[in-house]
C-alpha positions in Angstrom: 113.0 80.1 128.4 110.4 82.5 129.8 106.8 81.3 129.3 105.2 84.6 130.5 103.5 86.8 128.0 104.7 90.3 127.8 102.6 92.7 129.9 100.6 95.3 128.0 101.9 98.8 128.5 100.5 100.6 131.6 97.9 103.2 130.9 96.7 106.1 133.0 93.2 105.7 134.5 90.8 108.6 133.8 87.9 108.9 136.2 85.0 111.1 135.1 83.2 113.3 137.7 80.5 110.7 138.2 82.9 107.8 138.5 83.3 106.5 142.0 81.8 104.7 144.9 79.4 106.7 147.1 79.0 105.6 150.7 76.9 107.6 153.2 78.3 106.9 156.6 76.8 108.6 159.6 75.8 111.7 157.7 79.0 112.0 155.7 78.9 111.4 152.0 82.1 109.6 151.1 82.7 109.5 147.3 85.7 107.2 146.7 87.2 108.2 143.3 90.0 105.7 143.6 90.3 102.7 145.9 93.0 100.1 146.5 91.5 98.1 143.6 92.5 101.0 141.2 95.9 101.8 142.7 97.4 98.3 143.5 96.8 99.1 147.2 99.1 102.2 147.2 96.4 104.8 148.1 92.7 105.6 148.1 91.3 109.0 147.2 87.9 110.4 148.1 85.8 113.5 148.0 83.6 113.9 151.0 80.9 116.4 152.1 79.3 117.3 155.4 76.1 119.3 156.0 76.3 122.1 158.7 76.4 120.7 162.2 77.6 117.2 161.1 80.2 115.3 163.1 82.6 113.6 160.6 84.7 111.6 163.0 85.4 111.8 166.7 89.1 112.0 167.5 91.0 108.8 166.6 94.4 107.5 165.7 95.5 105.3 162.8 98.4 103.0 163.2 98.3 101.5 159.7 97.8 104.4 157.3 98.2 108.2 156.9 95.3 110.6 155.9 95.6 113.9 154.2 92.6 116.3 154.2 92.4 119.2 151.7 89.4 121.6 152.1 87.7 122.7 148.9 84.6 124.5 150.1 83.3 125.7 153.5 85.2 125.5 156.8 86.2 122.2 158.3 86.8 122.1 162.0 89.7 119.8 162.6 90.8 118.2 165.9 94.6 118.2 165.9 95.5 116.4 169.2 96.1 119.8 170.8 92.7 121.3 170.2 90.7 122.4 167.2 91.5 124.6 164.2 89.2 125.8 161.5 90.4 125.1 158.0 89.0 126.8 154.9 89.5 126.3 151.2 93.1 125.5 150.4 94.0 124.3 153.9 95.7 120.9 154.1 96.0 118.7 157.2 98.4 115.8 157.3 97.3 113.2 159.8 100.2 110.8 159.7 100.2 107.5 161.6 100.0 107.8 165.3 98.6 111.4 165.3 95.2 112.1 166.8 92.7 113.8 164.6 89.0 114.2 163.9 86.7 116.5 162.0 83.3 118.1 161.9 81.4 120.9 160.2 80.7 123.5 162.9 79.9 126.1 160.4 76.7 127.3 158.7 77.4 126.0 155.2 78.2 122.6 153.7 81.9 121.5 153.6 83.4 119.7 150.7 87.0 118.3 151.0 89.3 115.7 149.6 91.0 112.9 151.6 94.0 110.8 150.5 94.7 107.5 152.4 98.2 105.9 152.1 98.3 103.0 151.8 94.8 102.0 150.6 92.5 99.8 152.7 90.7 102.1 155.0 88.0 102.6 152.4 86.9 99.1 153.6 86.1 100.5 157.0 83.5 102.8 155.4 82.2 99.9 153.3 81.8 97.8 156.5 80.0 100.6 158.4 77.8 101.4 155.5 76.8 97.7 155.1 76.1 97.3 158.8 73.9 100.5 158.9 72.1 99.5 155.7 71.3 96.1 157.4 69.7 98.0 160.3 72.6 98.5 162.8 72.8 101.8 164.6 76.1 103.7 164.1 77.0 103.9 167.8 80.4 104.8 169.2 80.8 101.1 170.1 80.0 99.9 166.6 82.4 102.4 165.1 85.1 101.5 167.5 84.7 97.8 166.7 85.0 98.4 163.0 87.9 100.8 163.5 89.9 98.2 165.4 89.8 95.9 162.4 91.8 98.6 160.5 94.4 99.4 163.1 92.6 102.5 164.3 91.6 103.4 167.9 89.5 106.1 169.5 91.4 109.0 171.1 90.1 110.5 174.3 90.2 114.3 174.3 91.5 115.6 177.6 88.9 117.8 179.3 90.1 121.0 180.8 87.9 123.2 183.0 84.8 122.3 185.0 83.4 118.8 185.0 80.1 118.3 183.1 78.7 117.1 186.5 79.4 120.5 188.0 76.5 122.0 186.0 78.7 124.6 184.3 78.2 125.2 180.7 80.2 123.1 178.2 81.7 124.3 175.0 80.5 123.2 171.5 83.8 121.3 171.2 83.0 119.3 174.4 79.6 118.3 172.9 81.1 117.4 169.5 83.6 115.0 170.8 
């Protein structure tokens, strides 16, 4: 005989516009609308915003999850592994496992976009960085690399083409951003 009680019927989860977890990480406002706690670990969903001139993330590679970026407002400059592209409202970038990607706001207006993580879990990276910075740590490349490594993520070196910075020749904005 089965001693388990019947499970109540599943119900949809409605999130109001103000419902979520806001984490400011290195100048990027991450507003997690759904986390692994809400989805049984299947995915996490966030809305994020960047002020003009803000670096969102240097190029990196995830081995444990996929990310999907959808631009709502402004123009998001995306690193694609082969270079950069500018994505405006309605553009979608699928950064599946193993693909180098990064993003920044190189434009004159704020950017607002959505990001879907499958499976969930990478939201904990942002929680960890936010907690460390709130406790007084500086968000250095080394600190971010240490936290990324905990979530099967590594930095991706962008190959430099053209003159070496040591040559004294001018560098592009993309060189300085990454």
